[in-house]
C-alpha positions in Angstrom: -20.7 33.8 -54.9 -22.4 30.7 -56.5 -24.5 28.2 -54.4 -22.6 25.0 -53.8 -24.1 22.1 -55.5 -24.8 18.8 -53.8 -24.5 15.5 -55.7 -27.5 13.0 -55.8 -27.7 9.8 -57.6 -31.1 7.9 -58.6 -31.7 4.7 -60.1 -34.1 4.8 -62.9 -36.5 2.3 -64.0 -38.5 2.0 -67.3 -36.0 3.6 -69.6 -35.7 1.6 -72.9 -33.7 3.7 -75.3 -31.8 7.1 -75.5 -35.1 8.8 -76.3 -36.2 7.9 -72.7 -32.8 9.3 -71.6 -33.7 12.7 -73.1 -37.1 12.8 -71.5 -35.7 12.1 -68.0 -32.9 14.6 -68.5 -35.2 17.4 -69.8 -37.5 16.9 -66.9 -34.7 17.1 -64.4 -33.0 19.9 -66.0 -36.1 22.1 -66.3 -35.8 22.9 -62.6 -33.8 25.9 -61.9 -30.2 25.3 -60.4 -30.3 21.5 -61.4 -27.7 19.9 -63.5 -28.5 16.4 -64.3 -27.2 13.7 -66.6 -28.8 10.2 -67.2 -26.9 7.3 -68.1 -28.8 4.4 -70.2 -26.0 1.8 -69.5 -26.2 2.1 -65.8 -29.8 3.1 -65.6 -29.0 5.9 -63.3 -29.4 9.8 -63.1 -26.4 11.8 -61.5 -27.8 15.1 -60.3 -26.1 18.3 -58.9 -28.5 20.7 -57.2 -28.6 23.1 -54.4 -28.4 21.4 -50.9 -32.2 22.6 -49.9 -33.4 20.3 -52.7 -34.0 16.7 -51.7 -34.0 13.4 -53.4 -37.9 13.1 -53.0 -38.2 16.3 -55.2 -36.1 14.6 -58.0 -38.1 11.2 -57.6 -41.4 13.1 -58.0 -40.0 14.8 -61.3 -39.0 11.5 -62.7 -42.4 9.7 -61.9 -44.1 12.9 -63.5 -42.2 12.2 -66.6 -43.5 8.5 -66.7 -40.6 6.6 -64.9 -39.8 5.4 -61.5 -36.8 6.4 -59.4 -35.3 5.4 -56.3 -32.5 6.9 -54.3 -29.0 5.4 -54.3 -27.7 5.8 -51.0 -24.8 3.3 -51.5 -22.9 2.6 -54.5 -23.8 -1.1 -54.0 -27.4 -0.1 -54.7 -26.7 0.2 -58.4 -28.2 -2.9 -59.9 -29.1 -4.0 -63.4 -32.5 -5.6 -63.8 -31.5 -9.2 -64.7 -34.4 -11.0 -63.1 -37.1 -8.9 -64.7 -35.8 -9.3 -68.1 -35.2 -13.0 -67.7 -38.7 -13.5 -66.4 -40.2 -11.8 -69.5 -37.9 -13.6 -71.8 -39.1 -16.9 -70.3 -42.8 -16.2 -70.7 -42.3 -14.8 -74.2 -40.5 -17.7 -75.6 -43.2 -20.3 -74.2 -45.9 -18.5 -76.4 -43.9 -16.9 -79.1 -41.8 -19.6 -80.4 -44.7 -22.0 -81.0 -46.8 -19.2 -82.5 -43.8 -18.3 -85.0 -43.1 -22.1 -85.8 -46.8 -22.7 -86.5 -47.1 -19.8 -88.8 -43.9 -20.6 -90.5 -44.9 -24.2 -91.6 -47.2 -22.9 -94.2 -47.9 -26.2 -96.2 -48.9 -28.0 -92.7 -50.7 -24.8 -91.8 -53.2 -24.9 -94.9 -53.4 -28.7 -94.7 -54.8 -28.5 -91.1 -57.2 -25.8 -92.0 -58.5 -27.8 -94.9 -59.0 -31.0 -92.7 -61.0 -28.6 -90.1 -63.1 -27.3 -92.7 -64.1 -30.7 -94.3 -64.9 -32.1 -90.7 -67.2 -29.0 -90.1 -68.7 -29.8 -93.6 -69.1 -33.3 -92.8 -71.0 -32.7 -89.9 -73.1 -29.9 -91.3 -71.6 -27.1 -89.2 -71.0 -23.6 -90.4 -67.4 -22.4 -90.3 -67.0 -18.7 -90.2 -63.5 -19.2 -88.9 -61.4 -18.5 -92.1 -58.3 -20.1 -90.6 -58.6 -22.2 -87.5 -54.7 -22.5 -87.1 -54.5 -18.8 -87.6 -57.0 -18.3 -84.5 -54.4 -20.8 -82.7 -51.6 -18.5 -83.5 -53.6 -15.4 -82.4 -54.3 -17.4 -79.0 -50.6 -18.1 -78.5 -49.6 -14.6 -79.4 -52.1 -12.8 -77.1 -50.2 -13.4 -74.0 -47.0 -12.1 -75.5 -48.6 -8.9 -77.1 -50.8 -8.0 -74.3 -49.3 -9.3 -71.0 -45.4 -9.7 -71.6 -45.4 -6.5 -73.7 -47.6 -4.7 -71.3 -44.6 -2.6 -69.8 -43.9 -1.6 -73.5 -47.5 -0.4 -74.2 -47.6 1.3 -70.8 -44.4 3.1 -71.7 -45.5 4.0 -75.2 -48.8 5.6 -73.6 -47.0 7.8 -71.3 -44.6 8.9 -73.9 -47.0 9.9 -76.5 -45.9 13.4 -76.4 -42.1 12.5 -76.5 -42.1 9.2 -78.6 -39.4 6.7 -77.7 -38.5 3.2 -79.0 -41.5 1.9 -77.0 -43.8 3.7 -79.2 -42.3 2.1 -82.3 -42.5 -1.4 -80.9 -46.0 -0.9 -79.4 -47.5 0.5 -82.7 -45.7 -2.1 -84.6 -46.7 -5.3 -82.6 -50.4 -3.9 -81.8 -50.9 -3.1 -85.6 -49.8 -6.5 -86.4 -51.9 -8.3 -84.0 -55.0 -6.1 -84.5 -54.9 -6.5 -88.3 -54.4 -10.3 -87.9 -57.6 -10.6 -86.0 -59.6 -8.5 -88.5 -58.2 -10.2 -91.4 -58.9 -13.7 -90.2 -62.4 -12.7 -89.1 -63.2 -11.3 -92.5 -60.9 -13.3 -94.7 -59.9 -10.2 -96.6 -56.0 -11.0 -96.2 -53.0 -12.5 -94.9 -52.5 -12.9 -91.1 -49.4 -11.5 -89.4 -49.9 -12.5 -85.8 -46.5 -14.2 -85.6 -45.0 -10.9 -86.3 -46.4 -9.2 -83.4 -45.3 -12.2 -81.1 -42.1 -12.4 -82.9 -41.2 -8.7 -82.6 -42.0 -8.8 -78.8 -39.9 -11.8 -78.4 -36.7 -10.4 -80.1 -37.2 -7.1 -78.3 -37.3 -8.9 -75.0 -34.5 -11.2 -76.1 -32.4 -8.2 -77.1 -33.0 -6.4 -73.7 -32.1 -9.6 -71.8 -28.8 -9.9 -73.6 -28.3 -6.2 -73.3 -28.8 -6.6 -69.5 -26.3 -9.5 -69.3 -23.7 -7.6 -71.4 -24.0 -4.5 -69.3 -23.8 -6.5 -66.1 -20.4 -7.7 -67.5 -19.4 -4.3 -68.3 -20.0 -3.2 -64.8 -18.1 -6.3 -63.3 -15.1 -3.9 -62.7 -17.2 -1.7 -60.6 -18.8 -4.5 -58.7 -15.6 -6.0 -57.9 -14.5 -2.8 -56.3 -17.8 -2.7 -54.3 -17.5 -6.2 -53.3 -14.2 -5.2 -51.4 -15.8 -3.3 -48.9 -15.9 -4.9 -45.5 -19.2 -5.7 -43.6 -17.5 -6.5 -40.3 -14.4 -5.6 -38.3 -12.7 -6.8 -35.3 -12.2 -3.9 -32.8 -9.9 -4.1 -29.9 -11.8 -2.8 -26.8 -10.2 -2.9 -23.4 -7.4 -5.2 -24.8 -9.9 -7.8 -26.3 -11.0 -8.3 -30.0 -14.7 -7.6 -30.5 -16.3 -8.5 -34.0 -18.8 -6.1 -34.9 -20.4 -4.3 -37.9 -18.2 -2.0 -39.8 -20.9 0.8 -38.8 -19.7 0.7 -35.4 -16.0 1.7 -36.3 -15.1 5.1 -35.4 -12.0 7.1 -36.2 -9.3 6.4 -33.7 -10.4 2.8 -33.1 -7.9 0.2 -33.0 -8.9 -3.1 -35.0 -7.3 -6.3 -35.8 -6.5 -7.7 -39.1 -5.3 -11.3 -39.3 -3.4 -13.0 -42.3 -5.7 -13.4 -45.1 -8.1 -10.8 -44.2 -9.0 -7.7 -46.0 -8.2 -4.3 -43.9 -11.5 -2.9 -42.8 -10.6 0.9 -43.4 -7.7 3.4 -43.9 -5.4 3.6 -40.9 -2.0 3.5 -39.6 -0.3 0.2 -38.4 0.0 0.2 -34.6 1.7 -3.2 -34.3 2.8 -6.1 -36.3 4.5 -6.5 -39.6 3.1 -8.0 -42.8 3.0 -7.5 -46.6 -0.1 -5.9 -48.0 -1.7 -6.4 -51.5 -3.1 -3.3 -52.8 -3.5 -4.4 -56.5 -7.4 -4.2 -56.5 -7.2 -0.6 -55.6 -4.0 0.6 -57.2 -3.5 -1.9 -60.0 0.0 -2.3 -58.4 1.0 -6.1 -58.2 4.0 -5.9 -56.1 3.1 -6.4 -52.4 4.0 -3.6 -49.9 5.9 -4.3 -46.6 4.1 -2.6 -43.7 5.2 -2.1 -40.0 4.4 0.2 -37.2 3.9 3.7 -38.6 3.0 2.5 -42.1 -0.4 3.9 -43.7 -2.5 1.1 -45.1 -5.7 1.4 -47.3 -9.0 0.0 -46.5 -9.9 -3.2 -48.6 -6.2 -4.2 -49.1 -5.5 -7.9 -48.5 -3.2 -8.6 -45.6 -0.8 -11.5 -46.5 1.3 -13.1 -43.7 1.2 -11.2 -40.5 -1.2 -10.1 -37.7 -1.7 -6.3 -37.7 -3.2 -4.0 -35.3 -4.4 -0.8 -37.2 -5.7 2.6 -35.8 -8.4 3.8 -38.1 -7.7 7.3 -39.7 -10.7 7.5 -42.3 -14.2 5.6 -42.3 -17.2 5.4 -44.5 -17.4 7.7 -47.5 -14.1 9.2 -46.7 -12.0 6.1 -47.4 -9.9 5.6 -50.3 -12.1 2.8 -51.8 -15.3 5.0 -51.1 -13.3 8.0 -52.9 -12.4 5.6 -56.0 -16.0 4.2 -56.4 -17.5 7.6 -55.9 -15.3 9.2 -58.7 -16.1 6.0 -61.1 -19.9 6.1 -60.4 -19.6 10.0 -61.0 -17.7 9.4 -64.3 -20.2 6.8 -65.4 -23.0 9.4 -64.8 -21.4 12.1 -66.8 -21.7 12.3 -70.6 -19.0 12.6 -73.1 -19.5 15.2 -75.9 -19.9 12.4 -78.5 -22.8 10.9 -76.5 -24.6 14.4 -76.4 -24.5 14.0 -80.3 -26.0 10.7 -80.1 -28.7 12.0 -77.8 -29.7 14.8 -80.0 -29.9 12.4 -82.9 -32.3 10.0 -80.8 -34.5 13.0 -79.7 -35.6 13.5 -83.3 -35.2 10.0 -84.6 -38.4 8.3 -83.3 -40.8 11.0 -84.7 -39.0 10.9 -87.9 -39.3 7.3 -88.2 -43.0 7.5 -87.3 -43.7 9.8 -90.0 -41.7 7.7 -92.4 -43.8 4.6 -91.5 -47.0 6.5 -92.2 -45.7 7.8 -95.5 -44.2 4.2 -96.4 -47.7 2.9 -95.7 -49.4 5.6 -97.7 -47.0 5.2 -100.7 -47.4 1.5 -101.0 -51.3 1.5 -100.6 -51.7 4.4 -103.0 -49.7 2.7 -105.6 -51.8 -0.3 -105.8 -50.4 -2.6 -103.1 -52.8 -4.5 -100.8 -53.7 -3.3 -97.5 -52.1 -6.2 -95.8 -48.8 -5.7 -97.6 -48.8 -1.9 -97.0 -49.3 -2.5 -93.2 -46.5 -5.4 -93.1 -43.9 -2.9 -94.8 -44.9 -0.1 -92.4 -44.5 -2.3 -89.5 -41.1 -3.3 -90.7 -40.1 0.4 -91.0 -41.2 0.8 -87.4 -39.4 -2.1 -85.8 -36.2 -1.9 -87.6 -35.6 1.8 -86.9 -35.5 1.4 -83.0 -32.5 3.4 -81.9 -31.3 1.0 -79.1 -27.9 0.8 -80.7 -27.4 4.4 -81.0 -28.3 4.9 -77.4 -25.9 2.2 -76.2 -23.0 2.9 -78.4 -21.3 5.3 -76.0 -22.4 4.7 -72.3 -21.6 1.0 -72.3 -17.9 1.7 -73.8 -17.6 4.4 -71.0 -19.1 2.0 -68.4 -16.4 -0.6 -69.4 -13.5 1.7 -69.7 -14.0 3.5 -66.2 -14.4 0.1 -64.6 -11.5 -1.4 -66.3 -9.4 1.7 -65.5 -10.5 1.5 -61.6 -9.2 -2.0 -61.4 -5.8 -1.0 -63.0 -5.5 2.1 -60.6 -6.8 4.6 -63.3 -9.7 6.5 -61.9 -11.3 8.6 -64.6 -13.4 11.5 -63.3 -14.9 12.7 -66.7 -15.7 10.9 -69.9 -14.6 14.0 -71.9 -11.0 13.3 -71.1 -11.3 10.2 -73.3 -11.7 12.5 -76.3 -8.9 14.7 -75.3 -6.4 12.1 -74.4 -5.6 11.1 -78.0 -4.7 14.7 -79.0 -2.2 15.2 -76.3 1.2 16.4 -77.6 2.7 18.0 -74.7 3.2 16.7 -70.9 4.2 18.7 -68.0 5.7 16.8 -65.1 6.2 17.9 -61.6 9.2 16.7 -60.0 8.7 15.8 -56.2 6.3 13.0 -55.8 5.5 12.8 -59.5 8.9 11.9 -61.3 10.4 11.2 -57.9 9.2 9.1 -54.7 8.8 12.5 -52.7 10.7 11.0 -50.0 14.3 11.9 -49.1 16.5 8.6 -49.2 20.4 8.0 -49.0 21.5 7.7 -52.7 25.2 7.4 -52.2 27.5 6.6 -49.0 31.2 6.8 -48.7 32.7 5.3 -45.5 36.5 6.0 -45.3 38.4 3.9 -42.6 41.6 5.2 -44.1 40.7 8.9 -43.3 40.3 7.7 -39.7 44.0 6.7 -39.3 44.8 10.4 -37.9 42.6 9.5 -34.9 45.5 7.4 -33.7 45.9 3.7 -32.2 43.3 4.3 -29.5 40.5 4.4 -32.1 41.7 1.2 -34.1 39.4 -1.2 -32.1 36.3 0.9 -32.8 36.8 2.3 -36.2 34.6 0.0 -38.2 31.9 0.5 -40.7 29.3 -0.6 -38.2 30.3 1.8 -35.4 30.5 4.6 -38.0 26.9 4.0 -39.1 25.8 3.4 -35.4 27.3 6.8 -34.5 25.3 8.3 -37.4 22.2 6.6 -36.1 22.9 7.9 -32.5 23.0 11.6 -33.6 20.4 11.6 -36.4 17.8 9.5 -34.6 17.6 12.7 -32.2 17.2 15.0 -35.1 13.7 15.5 -37.0 15.3 17.1 -40.4 14.3 15.0 -43.4 17.9 14.4 -44.3 18.7 13.0 -40.6 15.5 10.8 -41.0 16.8 9.2 -44.2 20.3 8.7 -42.6 18.8 7.0 -39.7 16.6 4.9 -42.0 19.8 3.9 -44.0 21.8 3.1 -40.8 19.0 1.0 -39.4 18.7 -1.0 -42.7 22.6 -1.7 -42.5 22.3 -3.3 -39.0 23.6 -0.1 -37.1 22.9 -0.2 -33.3 21.8 2.5 -31.1 24.5 4.1 -29.0 24.1 6.4 -25.9 24.4 10.2 -26.6 25.4 13.1 -24.4 25.6 16.9 -25.0 23.4 16.7 -28.0 22.8 19.9 -29.9 21.3 21.0 -33.3 22.4 24.0 -35.4 19.8 24.8 -37.9 21.1 25.0 -41.5 24.5 23.3 -40.2 24.0 20.2 -38.6 23.8 18.2 -35.4 26.5 17.0 -32.7 26.9 15.1 -29.6 29.2 13.0 -27.6 28.6 9.3 -28.5 29.9 6.4 -26.2 31.5 3.8 -28.4 33.1 1.0 -26.6 35.8 2.8 -24.2 35.7 6.0 -26.3 33.4 9.1 -26.5 34.2 11.0 -29.5 32.3 14.1 -30.4 30.2 13.2 -33.5 29.2 15.8 -35.8 27.0 15.5 -39.0 26.3 18.5 -41.2 26.9 20.3 -44.4 30.4 19.7 -45.9 31.0 23.7 -45.2 29.8 23.4 -41.6 32.0 20.4 -40.8 35.0 21.7 -42.5 34.9 24.6 -39.8 35.4 22.2 -37.0 37.4 19.6 -38.6 40.9 18.7 -40.1 41.5 18.8 -43.8 39.2 16.4 -45.6 40.8 13.2 -46.8 40.8 12.8 -50.7 38.4 10.1 -50.6 35.9 12.3 -48.6 36.6 15.3 -51.0 35.7 13.1 -54.0 32.4 11.9 -52.4 31.3 15.3 -51.6 32.1 16.5 -55.1 30.3 13.5 -56.8 27.2 14.0 -54.5 27.1 17.8 -55.2 27.4 17.2 -59.0 24.5 14.9 -58.9 22.3 17.5 -57.4 22.2 15.7 -54.0 22.2 17.1 -50.4 25.6 16.0 -49.0 26.1 15.5 -45.2 29.6 14.7 -43.7 30.2 12.9 -40.3 33.3 13.4 -38.2 34.7 12.1 -35.1 36.6 14.5 -33.0 37.2 16.6 -36.1 38.2 14.0 -38.5 35.6 13.3 -41.5 35.0 9.7 -41.6 31.9 9.4 -44.0 29.9 11.3 -46.7 26.0 10.6 -47.0 24.4 11.9 -50.2 20.8 12.4 -49.9 18.2 13.0 -52.4 14.7 12.4 -53.5 14.8 9.2 -55.6 13.6 8.7 -59.0 10.7 6.4 -59.7 12.1 3.3 -61.2 9.8 3.7 -64.2 10.2 7.4 -64.7 12.6 7.1 -67.7 10.5 4.4 -69.3 7.5 6.4 -69.1 9.0 9.6 -70.5 10.6 7.4 -73.4 7.0 5.9 -74.1 5.3 9.4 -74.1 8.1 10.5 -76.7 7.4 7.4 -78.8 3.7 8.6 -79.0 4.8 11.8 -80.3 4.4 13.8 -76.8 7.0 16.3 -76.0 7.8 15.9 -72.1 8.6 19.1 -69.9 9.8 19.3 -66.3 8.4 22.1 -64.2 9.6 22.2 -60.7 10.1 24.4 -57.8 13.7 22.9 -57.2 17.0 24.5 -58.0 18.1 24.5 -61.4 21.0 21.8 -60.7 18.6 19.4 -59.2 16.0 20.0 -62.2 18.8 19.5 -64.8 19.9 16.3 -63.1 16.6 14.7 -63.0 15.8 15.8 -66.6 18.9 14.3 -68.0 18.3 11.0 -66.3 14.7 10.6 -67.2 15.3 12.0 -70.9 13.8 15.4 -70.9 15.6 18.0 -73.0 17.3 20.9 -71.2 15.3 23.3 -73.2 12.0 22.1 -71.7 13.2 22.3 -68.1 11.9 25.0 -65.7 13.2 25.3 -62.2 12.4 27.5 -59.4 8.7 27.3 -60.6 6.0 28.9 -58.4 2.3 27.8 -58.7 1.6 30.9 -60.9 4.8 29.7 -63.1 3.3 26.3 -63.6 -0.1 28.0 -64.7 1.5 30.4 -67.1 3.4 27.8 -68.7 0.4 25.6 -69.3 -1.5 28.8 -70.7 1.4 29.7 -72.9 1.6 26.2 -74.4 -2.2 26.1 -74.9 -2.1 29.4 -76.6 0.4 27.9 -79.0 -2.1 25.4 -80.1 -0.6 22.5 -78.1 -2.8 20.1 -76.1 -1.3 19.9 -72.7 -1.2 17.1 -70.2 -0.2 18.2 -66.6 1.0 15.6 -64.2 1.4 16.6 -60.7 0.7 15.7 -56.9 0.9 18.8 -54.8 -1.1 21.9 -53.9 1.1 24.1 -55.8 0.1 22.0 -58.9 -3.7 22.4 -58.5 -4.0 25.5 -60.7 -1.9 23.9 -63.6 -3.8 20.7 -63.3 -7.2 22.8 -63.7 -6.1 24.7 -66.5 -4.4 21.9 -68.5 -6.5 20.2 -71.4 -5.9 17.0 -69.6 -4.6 16.5 -66.2 -3.4 13.4 -63.9 -2.8 13.4 -60.2 -0.7 10.9 -58.4 -3.1 9.1 -55.9 -0.3 9.5 -53.3 -0.8 13.2 -53.5 -2.8 15.8 -51.9 -6.8 16.0 -52.2 -6.4 19.3 -53.7 -4.4 18.0 -56.6 -6.7 14.9 -56.9 -9.9 16.9 -56.9 -8.2 19.3 -59.6 -7.3 16.4 -61.8 -9.2 14.6 -64.5 -7.6 11.2 -63.9 -6.3 9.9 -60.5 -3.3 7.4 -60.8 -3.5 5.2 -57.8 -0.2 3.4 -58.3 2.9 5.2 -56.8 4.8 4.5 -60.0 4.3 6.2 -63.5 3.4 3.2 -65.6 -0.2 4.2 -65.7 0.3 7.4 -67.4 0.8 5.7 -70.7 -1.8 2.9 -69.7 -4.5 5.8 -69.3 -3.7 7.2 -72.6 -4.0 3.9 -74.2 -7.3 3.1 -72.5 -8.6 6.5 -73.7 -7.6 5.9 -77.3 -8.9 2.4 -77.4 -12.1 3.4 -75.8 -12.8 6.1 -78.3 -12.0 3.9 -81.1 -14.8 1.3 -79.9 -17.1 4.2 -79.4 -16.6 5.6 -83.0 -17.1 2.1 -84.2 -20.2 1.6 -82.2 -21.5 5.0 -83.4 -20.7 4.2 -87.0 -22.3 0.8 -86.9 -25.4 2.2 -85.1 -25.9 4.9 -87.9 -24.9 2.6 -90.7 -27.4 0.0 -89.6 -30.2 2.6 -89.7 -29.1 4.1 -93.0 -29.0 0.8 -94.6 -32.0 -0.8 -92.9 -34.6 1.8 -93.3 -34.4 2.0 -97.1 -34.4 -1.9 -97.3 -37.4 -2.0 -94.9 -39.3 0.7 -96.9 -38.7 -1.0 -100.1 -40.6 -4.0 -98.9 -37.3 -6.3 -99.0 -37.7 -7.4 -95.2 -40.3 -9.0 -93.1 -41.2 -7.6 -89.8 -39.9 -10.7 -88.1 -36.4 -10.4 -89.7 -36.4 -6.6 -88.8 -37.0 -7.4 -85.1 -34.2 -9.9 -85.0 -31.8 -7.3 -86.8 -32.6 -4.6 -84.4 -32.0 -6.9 -81.4 -28.7 -8.2 -83.0 -27.5 -4.6 -83.7 -27.8 -3.7 -80.0 -26.3 -7.0 -78.8 -23.3 -6.2 -81.4 -22.7 -2.7 -80.0 -22.7 -3.9 -76.3 -20.3 -6.9 -77.0 -18.1 -4.7 -79.1 -17.7 -2.4 -75.9 -16.7 -5.4 -73.8 -13.5 -5.5 -76.0 -12.1 -2.8 -73.9 -11.7 -5.2 -71.1 
C-alpha cells in the first residue's frame, strides 16, 4: 500500500529564468518520495511528500540550492515581488540613463575630452586619463553594475555549476565594465561602459514589466482570495457579536445583512433573500434563498437579512476548495512546459560555449580585442531564455484564474492539451443533463370528472381545494414524488388542511381523511394502478393525462376523492435549460454525444430525444462498471473521451476518461476524480471550458514559437556582429514582455 502524500506550497525567491526552475525542482525531487513542480510565473513550488516530512526540510533544500523559500500557509500569501523590482528599476534608471545618454552623444563626448586635455596642457598638468568623460560614464555605471546588479551577480555565483540566465547577464555586464576600465586606463580601445549599465537597466526593466504583467495575470485568483471574509456576526444568546472569522465554528449561527458577503458555507435558518454566486460559479442569475436553502461562503447577499448555520469552515469551504484547486493547477506543469524546461536546462551552457567560440572566432580572424569582446557580450545578452521560461506558465496562470472566475476550475494543466482532441463526450443523466431534483412537469385537474361525487361536493370542488388536499396528504409523506407535489401545491397558493387516518403504502401511495369545508373525503394519491383498485373508472381526461405522462417517461401520480380520480401529477427530473443547446454546440465542434445512465430505457430515450443524442448512443440501466467499460471501449477504438458526471457512480468513468468534468453541485468523490469542476448548475461551461483550453493552447504555442524563433534569429545576428550589446539587452527584455502580454489575451 502506497504512503499517502501531503501537499506543501512554498514561495521561492531568487528565480530569474527557467534554468532556476530546473535547479530548484531537481534539488527537491532528489529526495526519495518527493514529487515537486516549480512555477516560474507564480514563483512557487508545489510539493507532494510523505506526511513525516516538514516544510522546514524543503526550505533547507531550496536554500542549499542557492535560493530562499518561505512556507505558504494561506493562499493569500502568494505575492509577486512588485516593490523589489520597482526599487531596482528606480535606482537603475537614475544612473544608467545618464550614462547611456552621455556615451551616445559621441561628438559632444569627444569635444569635452579635447577641452579637458587642452586645459590640462595649459596648466602644465599631466593627463593620463585618456577619456575624462569615459571615466564619468564609468562612475555613473558603477552603482548600476555593482549595487543594483548585486542580486544578479550573487545568483550567478551560486549557480556556477548549473548556469542560469543570471550567469549570462553577469558575465556580459562585468566583462563590458571591466574591459572599459582597462581600455580607458591604457588607451588601447573603445569603451563599452554604457553597455554594462544599459544591459542591467533593460534586464531590470524587463523584470519589472514581467512582474507587473504576471500580477495582472494573477488578478483572477486575487479576486477570489479577496472574497474571503475577515469578520463574522455570530449570534450568541440571541445577540449579534462581531468577531474574527477564526472564531466561527461548525453549527454556529451568524447574521448576514443586505449587501454583505456570506461568511462561510451554511444553511439558511431564517430570512429570505436573493444571493449572487457569480464570483464563485460564474452564474450571473441571482439565486432565491429561504429557510432550508444551502448557501456558499463569499456569495453576496442582496436584499434580505439572513441567519445562517455554518456547515463548513476554513479550508473545507467551497471558496477554499476552489482556490486550492486553482493554486494546485498553477503549480503543476503541462507536458509542453516540460519540453521548454528541458530546452532551457541545456540552453545556457550551450550559449556560454557559443559566446566563447564567437569571441575566439572574431579575434583569431583579425578583429580587435574590443570588437571581439563586444560581439561575445552581445551573444550572451540576447540569448537569455526568459521568454522560453515564461511562455507556458504565465498563459496557464491567466487561464486557470480566468476559468475560476467563470466557474471553471481546472485541476491539472495537462487537460488543456487534451481538450482540443476530444471527439466523444459521455453524459450522465441525473444531476448532469437534468437538475437532479424531482419536480412536477405536467398537471391535469379535472373538475368534470368530479361531477359523479354529487351536488354535496359542488361547493368545495375547486382547483384550489384539490391542490390543498394534495398538499395535506403529501406534506406528511417523505417520498421524492410527494415532496415535489407538495412544492408544486404550495407554489400555487394551496392551503394546509387537517388530516386524519393518514397511512402510507410503500410502492402504492398515501391516503387520509381530509377536512374540506363541511366534507371529509378520503383522499388517495398514488400510482395509477394502485388508485385504480380503489376508484371508479377513470374519466377520459384522466386517462389521457396518464398516457401522456407515461409516454414522456415521467412518474405519474393520481389523486382521488372518495374513489373518484380528480387530478394527475406527472413528476420527473427536469432537464437543465441549456442541455439541448450544449449538446448542439458540442456536435458543431465535431464531438459525438452519448448518454450513459442508470435510469430505465424509456426515461433515457426520452431525455436523449429532447437534447439531441442519437438513439444508437444511449445506454440505460448502466452500473458504475458499465460506464467504465464504455469509456475504455471508446478509448480502445482510438477516440478521445470526455466524461461528464456528478455522482459517486461516475467516479471510475471520470478517472478513466481522457478528460473529465464534474458538476460542482455533485459529490466530492466525483469532483475529486475529475480534471475540471464546473461550478455552475447549468451546462454552458462545458463548451466554455473547451474553448478556454483551445485558446490557451494556441497562446502557448504562439509564445513558444516566438521564444524559439527569437533565439534562432537573434543568436546568428549577434554572432555576426550586426547588433550591439545595448540593443541586444533591449530585444531580450522586449521578448519577455511580449510573451507575458500575449498571454494576457486569454482574459
